[in-house]
N, C-alpha and C positions, 0 to 999 in steps of 0.2 A: 814245652808252651813260651812264647816267646809275646813278651807285654812292649805296643808302644808307646813311648817316651817323647818328649819336646825336647829340646835345648833351645837356646834363642841368641841371638846376633847382636842384641842390642846394644849391648858394649861398644861392638868394635863397631856399627852401624851411627853409634852418635860421635864418640870419636874421630871417624873418617871425618863424618862432616862439620866437627869443629860443633856439638851442641850440647850444652850442659843435661843434665839430670831436670834442672828448675826449667831451662828454660823449653825444652821436651813436652813435661807437665803443666805447664801453663800453654802452650801451643795446642796441646791437645784436651785442655780442662780437665787431667787427669792427678792424684794426688804423687806429689813425686818420692814421695814414700811408697806408693804402690807401684810407681814404674820400679824403682829399685827390687823391689821384691822381686819383681816380675822379672827383669835381666839379671838377679842373683839366684835365680831358681827356687827362691823360698817361697812363690805363691803363684799358684797354677794362674794363667792369663784366660778370659774371659773373650769368648767371641768376639764379642763386640770389641774391646779392646785391642785384639790380635789386629781385626779389622782396621779398625783407627791407626795404630802402630806402623803397619804395614803399609797404609795410604801414606801416612806422613813423611815415610822413604819413598814412596814410589816403588815400593816391591810386592811379590805376593806372599803370602800370607807364609808357602810354606817356603819362600827366601830367606824371610824375619825368625822363624820357627821351624826349622828343619826336621822331620823326623828320626828320631833314633831306636834301634831299636836292643832292646838289654834281658837276656833271659831271665824270667821269673823263676826263682825257687820255687818248689813246690815239695809240698811235703805230705805224707800220705802216712794216714795214721791205722794201723793194723786192730 
């Protein structure tokens, strides 16, 4: 069975556009720490933040948060 997971391109987009986490956080009204946690994959992004971040870069959500597939390990108990 495969589980869907999502990565993000926030770091690359910020660097490409010369935007700091502080500026992005201020512009979006999101805490800078939250931006950092999402960017580093330490916090799941809410749908609201996914839309806001994507709109900030004028991209589709799927472009900022592309889907990746990981093989889920399943354990069976007998």
